[in-house]
C-alpha positions as CSV (number, residue, x, y, z in Angstrom):
1,X,193.3,-108.8,205.6
2,X,195.0,-112.2,206.0
3,X,197.5,-113.3,203.4
4,X,199.0,-116.7,203.0
5,X,202.8,-116.5,203.4
6,X,202.8,-113.4,205.6
7,X,205.3,-112.5,208.2
8,X,203.0,-113.0,211.3
9,X,203.8,-110.9,214.3
10,X,202.5,-112.3,217.7
11,X,201.6,-109.4,220.0
12,X,202.5,-109.8,223.6
13,X,201.6,-106.3,224.5
14,X,204.4,-104.1,223.3
15,X,203.7,-100.5,222.2
16,X,206.1,-101.2,219.3
17,X,204.2,-104.3,218.0
18,X,202.8,-102.4,215.0
19,X,206.2,-100.9,214.3
20,X,207.6,-104.3,213.8
21,X,205.0,-105.0,211.1
22,X,205.6,-101.6,209.6
23,X,209.3,-102.3,209.2
24,X,208.7,-105.6,207.4
25,X,206.2,-103.9,205.1
26,X,208.8,-101.2,204.2
27,X,210.7,-104.2,202.6
28,X,207.5,-104.7,200.5
29,X,206.9,-108.0,202.4
30,X,203.4,-108.3,203.9
31,X,203.1,-108.6,207.6
32,X,200.1,-108.9,209.8
33,X,199.6,-109.0,213.6
34,X,197.7,-111.6,215.7
35,X,197.4,-111.9,219.5
36,X,199.7,-114.3,221.2
37,X,196.6,-116.3,222.1
38,X,196.2,-117.5,218.6
39,X,196.0,-121.3,218.6
40,X,198.6,-123.4,216.8
41,X,195.9,-124.6,214.3
42,X,194.8,-121.1,213.5
43,X,198.4,-120.0,212.9
44,X,199.1,-123.0,210.8
45,X,196.1,-122.2,208.6
46,X,197.7,-118.8,207.9
47,X,200.7,-120.7,206.4
48,X,203.1,-118.0,207.7
49,X,206.4,-117.5,206.0
50,X,207.9,-116.5,209.4
51,X,206.9,-115.6,212.9
52,X,208.1,-112.6,215.0
53,X,207.5,-112.6,218.7
54,X,207.0,-109.0,220.0
55,X,208.1,-107.4,223.2
56,X,205.7,-106.9,226.1
57,X,205.5,-105.5,229.7
58,X,205.3,-108.8,231.5
59,X,207.9,-111.1,233.0
60,X,208.3,-114.5,231.4
61,X,208.7,-116.3,234.7
62,X,205.4,-114.9,236.2
63,X,202.6,-117.4,236.6
64,X,200.1,-115.4,234.5
65,X,202.6,-114.1,231.9
66,X,201.3,-114.1,228.4
67,X,202.6,-117.1,226.5
68,X,202.1,-119.0,223.2
69,X,202.0,-122.5,221.9
70,X,205.7,-123.8,221.7
71,X,204.6,-125.8,218.6
72,X,205.4,-122.6,216.7
73,X,209.0,-123.7,216.7
74,X,207.9,-127.0,214.9
75,X,206.2,-125.2,212.0
76,X,209.5,-125.2,210.1
77,X,209.5,-121.4,209.6
78,X,212.0,-118.9,210.9
79,X,211.2,-117.3,214.3
80,X,212.6,-114.0,215.7
81,X,212.0,-113.2,219.3
82,X,212.4,-109.6,220.4
83,X,212.8,-108.4,224.0
84,X,210.0,-110.3,225.9
85,X,209.8,-112.5,222.9
86,X,213.4,-113.5,223.4
87,X,212.9,-114.2,227.1
88,X,209.7,-116.2,226.6
89,X,211.2,-118.2,223.6
90,X,214.3,-118.9,225.7
91,X,212.3,-120.1,228.6
92,X,210.0,-122.3,226.5
93,X,213.0,-123.9,224.8
94,X,214.8,-124.7,228.0
95,X,216.8,-121.6,228.7
96,X,216.8,-119.6,231.9
97,X,215.3,-116.1,232.5
98,X,216.0,-114.1,235.7
99,X,215.5,-110.6,236.9
100,X,218.3,-108.3,235.8
101,X,220.5,-106.6,238.4
102,X,219.2,-103.4,237.2
103,X,216.4,-102.3,234.6
104,X,217.8,-101.4,231.2
105,X,215.8,-98.8,229.4
106,X,217.0,-96.5,226.5
107,X,220.2,-96.4,224.7
108,X,222.7,-99.1,225.3
109,X,225.6,-100.7,223.4
110,X,226.0,-104.2,222.2
111,X,229.2,-105.9,221.5
112,X,228.8,-108.5,218.7
113,X,230.5,-111.7,219.9
114,X,229.7,-113.8,216.9
115,X,229.9,-112.0,213.6
116,X,228.8,-115.1,211.7
117,X,225.2,-114.7,212.9
118,X,223.1,-113.9,209.7
119,X,221.5,-111.0,211.5
120,X,224.7,-109.0,211.3
121,X,225.6,-109.7,207.7
122,X,226.9,-106.6,206.0
123,X,227.0,-104.6,209.3
124,X,230.3,-103.2,210.7
125,X,230.6,-104.9,214.0
126,X,234.1,-104.0,214.9
127,X,232.8,-101.4,217.4
128,X,229.8,-101.8,219.8
129,X,226.5,-101.2,218.2
130,X,224.0,-98.7,219.7
131,X,220.7,-100.5,220.5
132,X,217.5,-99.5,222.3
133,X,216.7,-101.6,225.4
134,X,213.4,-101.7,227.4
135,X,213.5,-104.6,229.9
136,X,214.0,-105.6,233.5
137,X,214.7,-109.3,233.1
138,X,217.4,-111.1,231.1
139,X,218.2,-114.4,229.6
140,X,220.9,-115.9,231.9
141,X,221.3,-119.1,229.9
142,X,220.3,-119.9,226.3
143,X,218.5,-123.1,225.4
144,X,220.6,-126.1,224.3
145,X,222.1,-125.7,220.9
146,X,221.9,-121.9,220.8
147,X,224.9,-119.6,220.4
148,X,225.2,-116.2,222.0
149,X,226.2,-113.6,219.6
150,X,225.8,-110.3,221.5
151,X,226.4,-108.9,225.0
152,X,226.2,-105.6,226.8
153,X,227.4,-104.2,230.1
154,X,224.2,-105.4,231.7
155,X,224.1,-108.9,230.3
156,X,226.3,-111.5,228.7
157,X,223.5,-112.5,226.4
158,X,221.6,-109.9,224.5
159,X,221.4,-111.9,221.2
160,X,221.5,-115.5,220.4
161,X,220.6,-118.0,217.5
162,X,220.2,-121.5,216.4
163,X,221.1,-121.6,212.7
164,X,219.6,-125.0,211.9
165,X,216.3,-124.4,213.6
166,X,216.3,-120.8,212.2
167,X,215.4,-119.2,215.6
168,X,216.9,-115.8,216.4
169,X,216.6,-114.0,219.7
170,X,217.5,-110.3,220.4
171,X,216.9,-108.5,223.8
172,X,216.9,-105.0,222.3
173,X,214.4,-103.4,219.8
174,X,215.6,-103.5,216.2
175,X,212.3,-102.0,215.0
176,X,212.7,-98.6,216.6
177,X,214.7,-95.7,215.1
178,X,217.0,-95.6,218.2
179,X,218.6,-98.8,217.1
180,X,220.5,-97.4,214.0
181,X,221.3,-100.7,212.5
182,X,218.0,-102.3,213.5
183,X,216.4,-102.1,210.1
184,X,219.5,-103.8,208.5
185,X,219.1,-106.6,211.1
186,X,215.5,-107.1,210.3
187,X,216.2,-107.0,206.5
188,X,218.8,-109.8,207.2
189,X,216.2,-111.8,208.9
190,X,213.4,-111.2,206.3
191,X,215.6,-111.5,203.1
192,X,218.5,-113.7,204.2
193,X,217.0,-116.0,206.8
194,X,213.5,-116.2,205.5
195,X,214.4,-115.7,201.8
196,X,211.4,-113.5,201.2
197,X,211.4,-111.1,198.2
198,X,209.4,-107.8,197.8
199,X,205.9,-108.6,196.5
200,X,203.5,-106.4,198.5
201,X,202.5,-103.1,196.9
202,X,199.9,-100.4,197.3
203,X,198.5,-101.5,193.9
204,X,197.8,-104.9,195.3
205,X,196.3,-103.4,198.4
206,X,193.9,-101.3,196.4
207,X,192.8,-104.3,194.3
208,X,192.2,-106.5,197.4
209,X,190.6,-103.9,199.5
210,X,188.1,-102.6,196.9
211,X,187.2,-106.3,196.2
212,X,186.5,-106.8,199.9
213,X,184.4,-103.6,200.1
214,X,182.3,-104.5,197.1
215,X,181.7,-108.0,198.6
216,X,180.7,-106.5,202.0
217,X,178.4,-103.7,200.7
218,X,175.2,-104.9,198.9
219,X,174.4,-103.1,195.6
220,X,172.3,-100.0,196.2
221,X,173.1,-99.8,199.9
222,X,174.1,-96.3,201.1
223,X,177.5,-95.8,202.8
224,X,178.3,-92.8,204.9
225,X,181.9,-91.5,205.2
226,X,182.9,-89.5,208.3
227,X,185.0,-86.9,206.5
228,X,187.4,-84.7,208.5
229,X,189.3,-83.3,205.6
230,X,192.6,-84.8,206.9
231,X,194.8,-87.2,205.1
232,X,193.3,-90.4,206.6
233,X,189.6,-89.7,206.0
234,X,190.3,-88.2,202.6
235,X,192.2,-91.3,201.4
236,X,189.6,-93.6,202.9
237,X,186.8,-91.7,201.1
238,X,188.6,-91.9,197.7
239,X,189.4,-95.6,198.1
240,X,185.8,-96.5,199.1
241,X,184.4,-94.3,196.3
242,X,186.5,-96.2,193.9
243,X,184.9,-99.4,195.1
244,X,181.3,-98.4,195.3
245,X,181.0,-95.0,193.5
246,X,177.7,-93.1,194.0
247,X,176.7,-95.4,196.9
248,X,179.1,-93.3,199.0
249,X,178.0,-90.0,200.6
250,X,180.6,-88.0,202.6
251,X,179.4,-86.1,205.7
252,X,181.6,-83.3,207.1
253,X,180.8,-82.2,210.6
254,X,181.7,-78.7,211.7
255,X,182.2,-79.6,215.4
256,X,183.4,-76.2,216.5
257,X,187.0,-77.4,217.2
258,X,188.4,-77.4,213.7
259,X,191.4,-75.4,212.4
260,X,190.5,-72.0,211.0
261,X,189.1,-72.2,207.5
262,X,188.9,-75.9,207.5
263,X,185.2,-76.1,206.6
264,X,185.6,-74.0,203.4
265,X,188.7,-76.0,202.3
266,X,186.9,-79.3,202.6
267,X,183.9,-78.2,200.7
268,X,186.1,-76.9,197.8
269,X,188.3,-79.9,197.6
270,X,185.7,-82.7,197.7
271,X,183.0,-81.0,195.6
272,X,185.2,-79.4,193.0
273,X,188.2,-81.8,192.7
274,X,186.9,-85.2,193.8
275,X,183.2,-84.6,192.6
276,X,181.8,-86.5,195.6
277,X,178.5,-86.1,197.2
278,X,179.3,-84.1,200.3
279,X,176.9,-82.9,203.1
280,X,178.1,-80.3,205.6
281,X,176.6,-80.4,209.1
282,X,176.9,-77.4,211.4
283,X,177.1,-79.0,214.9
284,X,179.2,-76.4,216.6
285,X,176.8,-75.7,219.3
286,X,176.0,-79.4,219.9
287,X,179.7,-80.3,220.5
288,X,180.7,-77.3,222.5
289,X,177.6,-77.8,224.7
290,X,178.5,-81.4,225.3
291,X,182.1,-80.4,226.2
292,X,181.0,-77.6,228.5
293,X,182.6,-78.0,232.0
294,X,184.7,-81.0,230.9
295,X,188.5,-80.9,231.4
296,X,189.5,-84.6,231.5
297,X,191.1,-85.6,228.2
298,X,189.7,-89.1,228.1
299,X,186.2,-87.7,228.7
300,X,186.7,-85.2,225.9
301,X,187.7,-87.9,223.4
302,X,184.8,-90.1,224.4
303,X,182.3,-87.2,224.2
304,X,183.5,-86.3,220.8
305,X,183.4,-89.9,219.6
306,X,179.9,-90.3,220.9
307,X,178.7,-87.0,219.3
308,X,180.4,-87.8,216.0
309,X,178.6,-91.2,215.7
310,X,175.3,-89.7,216.8
311,X,175.5,-87.0,214.2
312,X,176.5,-89.5,211.5
313,X,173.6,-91.8,212.6
314,X,171.1,-88.8,212.4
315,X,172.3,-87.7,209.0
316,X,172.3,-91.3,207.7
317,X,168.6,-91.5,208.6
318,X,167.8,-88.3,206.7
319,X,169.8,-89.4,203.7
320,X,168.7,-93.0,203.7
321,X,166.9,-94.8,206.5
322,X,168.4,-98.0,205.2
323,X,172.1,-96.8,205.4
324,X,174.1,-99.5,207.3
325,X,177.8,-98.5,206.9
326,X,180.1,-95.8,208.2
327,X,183.6,-95.3,206.7
328,X,186.3,-94.0,209.1
329,X,190.0,-93.3,208.5
330,X,191.3,-95.3,211.5
331,X,195.0,-96.1,211.3
332,X,197.3,-98.6,212.9
333,X,198.8,-96.0,215.4
334,X,195.2,-95.1,216.4
335,X,194.5,-98.7,217.2
336,X,197.6,-99.6,219.0
337,X,197.3,-96.6,221.4
338,X,193.7,-97.5,222.2
339,X,193.4,-101.3,222.2
340,X,195.5,-104.1,220.9
341,X,194.5,-104.5,217.2
342,X,193.7,-108.2,217.3
343,X,193.0,-108.9,220.9
344,X,196.4,-109.0,222.4
345,X,197.4,-107.6,225.8
346,X,198.7,-104.2,224.7
347,X,198.3,-101.4,227.3
348,X,195.9,-98.5,226.6
349,X,197.8,-95.2,226.3
350,X,194.8,-93.0,225.3
351,X,191.4,-93.5,223.6
352,X,191.1,-92.2,220.1
353,X,187.7,-90.6,219.2
354,X,187.2,-93.2,216.4
355,X,188.5,-96.2,218.3
356,X,188.2,-96.3,222.2
357,X,185.7,-93.5,222.0
358,X,183.0,-95.3,220.2
359,X,179.8,-96.0,222.1
360,X,178.9,-99.5,222.9
361,X,175.7,-99.4,220.9
362,X,176.3,-98.0,217.4
363,X,173.7,-98.1,214.7
364,X,176.1,-98.1,211.7
365,X,178.7,-100.9,210.9
366,X,182.2,-99.6,210.4
367,X,184.2,-99.8,207.3
368,X,187.8,-99.0,208.1
369,X,189.9,-99.7,205.0
370,X,193.1,-98.1,206.4
371,X,192.9,-99.8,209.8
372,X,196.1,-101.8,209.2
373,X,198.2,-99.1,207.5
374,X,200.6,-96.6,208.9
375,X,200.6,-92.9,207.9
376,X,203.3,-93.2,205.3
377,X,201.6,-96.1,203.7
378,X,198.4,-94.1,203.6
379,X,200.2,-91.4,201.7
380,X,201.6,-94.0,199.3
381,X,198.1,-95.3,198.8
382,X,196.7,-91.9,198.2
383,X,199.4,-91.3,195.6
384,X,198.5,-94.5,193.9
385,X,194.9,-93.4,193.8
386,X,196.0,-90.1,192.1
387,X,195.3,-87.7,194.9
388,X,196.8,-84.2,194.9
389,X,200.1,-83.8,196.7
390,X,198.9,-80.9,198.9
391,X,196.0,-83.0,200.3
392,X,198.3,-86.0,201.0
393,X,201.0,-84.0,202.7
394,X,198.9,-82.0,205.1
395,X,200.2,-82.3,208.6
396,X,198.2,-84.9,210.7
397,X,195.4,-83.4,212.7
398,X,193.8,-85.2,215.7
399,X,190.3,-86.5,215.3
400,X,189.0,-84.7,218.4
401,X,190.5,-81.6,216.9
402,X,191.5,-78.6,218.9
403,X,189.6,-80.1,221.9
404,X,192.7,-82.1,222.8
405,X,195.0,-79.1,222.2
406,X,193.0,-77.0,224.6
407,X,194.0,-78.2,228.1
408,X,191.1,-77.7,230.5
409,X,187.6,-76.7,229.5
410,X,186.9,-76.1,225.8
411,X,184.9,-73.0,225.1
412,X,184.1,-71.1,221.9
413,X,186.4,-68.2,223.1
414,X,189.4,-70.5,223.8
415,X,188.8,-72.3,220.4
416,X,188.9,-68.9,218.6
417,X,192.1,-67.9,220.5
418,X,193.9,-71.2,219.5
419,X,192.7,-71.0,215.9
420,X,194.3,-67.6,215.6
421,X,197.6,-68.7,217.1
422,X,197.6,-71.9,215.1
423,X,197.2,-70.0,211.8
424,X,200.3,-67.9,212.7
425,X,202.3,-71.1,213.5
426,X,201.3,-72.7,210.2
427,X,202.0,-69.5,208.2
428,X,205.5,-69.0,209.7
429,X,206.4,-72.7,209.6
430,X,205.4,-72.9,205.9
431,X,207.5,-69.7,205.2
432,X,210.6,-71.5,206.7
433,X,212.8,-74.0,205.1
434,X,212.0,-76.8,207.5
435,X,208.2,-77.2,207.0
436,X,208.5,-80.1,204.6
437,X,210.5,-82.2,207.0
438,X,208.2,-81.5,210.0
439,X,205.6,-84.2,211.0
440,X,203.4,-81.8,213.0
441,X,203.7,-78.2,214.2
442,X,200.9,-76.7,216.3
443,X,199.9,-74.8,219.4
444,X,198.6,-76.1,222.7
445,X,196.6,-73.6,224.8
446,X,197.4,-74.2,228.4
447,X,195.1,-73.8,231.5
448,X,197.8,-71.6,233.0
449,X,197.9,-67.7,233.2
450,X,201.1,-65.8,233.8
451,X,201.9,-62.1,234.5
452,X,203.1,-60.0,231.6
453,X,203.5,-56.4,230.7
454,X,202.2,-54.7,227.5
455,X,202.4,-51.0,226.9
456,X,203.4,-50.4,230.5
457,X,200.3,-52.2,231.6
458,X,200.2,-55.4,233.7
459,X,198.6,-58.4,231.9
460,X,197.5,-61.8,233.3
461,X,196.8,-64.0,230.3
462,X,197.1,-67.5,228.9
463,X,200.3,-69.5,227.9
464,X,200.6,-71.2,224.6
465,X,202.9,-74.2,224.1
466,X,204.5,-74.6,220.6
467,X,205.0,-78.2,219.6
468,X,206.9,-79.3,216.5
469,X,208.1,-82.9,215.9
470,X,209.9,-85.1,213.4
471,X,208.3,-88.6,212.9
472,X,207.6,-91.1,210.1
473,X,204.6,-92.9,211.5
474,X,203.5,-91.2,214.7
475,X,204.7,-94.2,216.8
476,X,207.9,-92.4,217.8
477,X,208.9,-88.8,217.5
478,X,211.6,-86.2,218.4
479,X,211.3,-82.5,218.8
480,X,212.4,-80.3,216.0
481,X,215.3,-77.9,216.4
482,X,213.3,-75.0,215.0
483,X,215.7,-72.1,214.2
484,X,215.7,-69.4,216.9
485,X,214.6,-66.7,214.5
486,X,211.5,-68.7,213.4
487,X,210.6,-69.4,217.1
488,X,211.1,-65.8,217.8
489,X,208.9,-64.6,215.0
490,X,206.1,-67.0,215.9
491,X,206.3,-66.0,219.5
492,X,206.3,-62.2,218.7
493,X,203.4,-62.5,216.3
494,X,201.2,-64.6,218.6
495,X,201.7,-62.4,221.6
496,X,201.1,-59.2,219.6
497,X,198.3,-60.4,217.3
498,X,196.3,-63.0,219.5
499,X,194.4,-61.3,222.4
500,X,194.5,-63.4,225.5
501,X,198.1,-64.9,225.2
502,X,201.1,-63.2,226.7
503,X,203.6,-66.0,226.8
504,X,204.8,-68.7,224.4
505,X,206.9,-71.7,225.4
506,X,208.5,-74.5,223.3
507,X,208.0,-78.3,224.0
508,X,211.3,-80.2,223.7
509,X,210.1,-83.7,224.7
510,X,210.3,-86.8,222.6
511,X,207.9,-89.7,222.1
512,X,208.4,-91.9,224.2
513,X,208.2,-90.9,227.0
514,X,205.8,-88.1,226.0
515,X,203.1,-88.4,223.3
516,X,202.9,-86.0,220.4
517,X,199.6,-84.5,221.5
518,X,199.3,-83.2,225.0
519,X,196.0,-84.9,225.6
C-alpha cells in the first residue's frame, strides 16, 4: 500500500532497511519502503512526510555505487541518512567520504559533541552513548553549513545535521536494538523534526486491506489459501475471509515435515473455531520423495516451494477450474532475506519457500496481505480480528518445516526422530517460567554422529542442537540463557526417550552474524 504523507525509506541494500520502517510504525506513523532507484517525480507523487536513506554494503565513492536523485533535498521534507545513507548524502551535498583507517563493526561509543541537535533531545549525553556500527568508510568532511554533533574513537564525524534544511546524518544504526537510545533518536526525528503524530493503526490497516482485496477479487471467484497452521497464514486466512467470505477455501498440506500433531490441531482450529472451508491434502510421500538425496538447504527450500505451489494448483483445479488466486502469509522479514521488497539492491541471505522458492511459471496469482508487516504487527492484527491468544502466540515455524531443521538428507525416519525431540523441547519449555519470553525454541538434527555409552554399550548416534532465541521481529535475535536445570532435563529426556540421539548441544550464537534457523 502507498499512503500519502508516509515516511518513505529509500533502500540502498541494508539488511536493516525493513527494521527502519518497523521502528517508525511502532510510533504509529506509517512508513513504506521504495528502491533508491525511484525517480524524483515518483517520489514527489507519494507526497512523503519525510525521507530516510538506509544503509547499504557499497562505498559511496565507487563508480557504480547505488545513488539517488539529489533533488530529494529540495522537496522541503526532513531527511535522515543512516550509515551508507549518511555517506552518500554527505557526498552529494558537497562533503568528503574516504576509506576508514579500520573497519568499524559492532558496538562502539559515540561522544555527543553538540547536545543542541534535536536527535538527542531528552537523552542523557553526559557519557558516551553505545551505538551499533557497520561500515568501512567514513565522512571526513561534512557539507557546507552542516554541524558535526557526534564523534567516536574511529572518526571525528559520526553524526551531523543542518537544522534549517532539516537534514540529519548518522553513521551508526539507530534502528537496531544494539543502539540502546536509537529508538529515542528516531522518535525525535519523527515527532520533533517531522512533527508527525500517531495515526496509523491495525484497524485502519484492516479497512484498507479488505477494501483492496475485494476490489482485486471478482465476485464469485474462488480464492485458495495455503494454510500452514502457523501465525502468519492463520492471520492471512482470517483477514481474507473477512474480505470475501465463502469465496475462500483453505488448503492444508501435510508435507511430511510438520511438527508432531500439527495436522490434527489445524483441522480442529479452522473447522471448529473459525468455521472455514478446509481441505486437507496428504502429500507426505510426494514431498519426501522430492527431497530424497538432497542436502543443500537452498535446494530444499526451492523444492518445497515448487511442490507447495504444484499441490495448491492441483487442488485448485479440483475445487474450481477457474480459481485464480492463492493467499500466502508472507511477511517483511521473509521478503528482505530473499530479495529486496521493492527492487532495491539488498543482498540475498536465503530463499524462503514462499518468496525466493516460487517457480517462474505459477498458475495462481498471489494475494499476500501481510507482505509489508512484521511479526509483532501480525499478532496485533490478529488480535484486532478477534483471533484466540493461543493461536497468535504460537512460536514461529519455518515454511519449509522440519526440512530446514534436519541438516543433510531429509528422510521419514529422521523427521520422526526430530518430531519426538521437538515435542520434548516444547513440553519442557512450556513447563518453565521463560517460555512466554522466548521467540523460538526448537531442535536441529545434525548430520553428525558421535560415540556414546548407554547401559555399558557403545553407541554411535546422532547429535541434536537445541536453539532458543529472544527476538521481537526475527530480524535480530539473541540466544536465551535457559536455566541449566531446564537444559539438563531436556537433554536427559531426549537422550533417554528418543532412539537415535545420544548427544545434545546448545547453540549460543546471535543474529547477526548467525541466522535463527540453521538452514
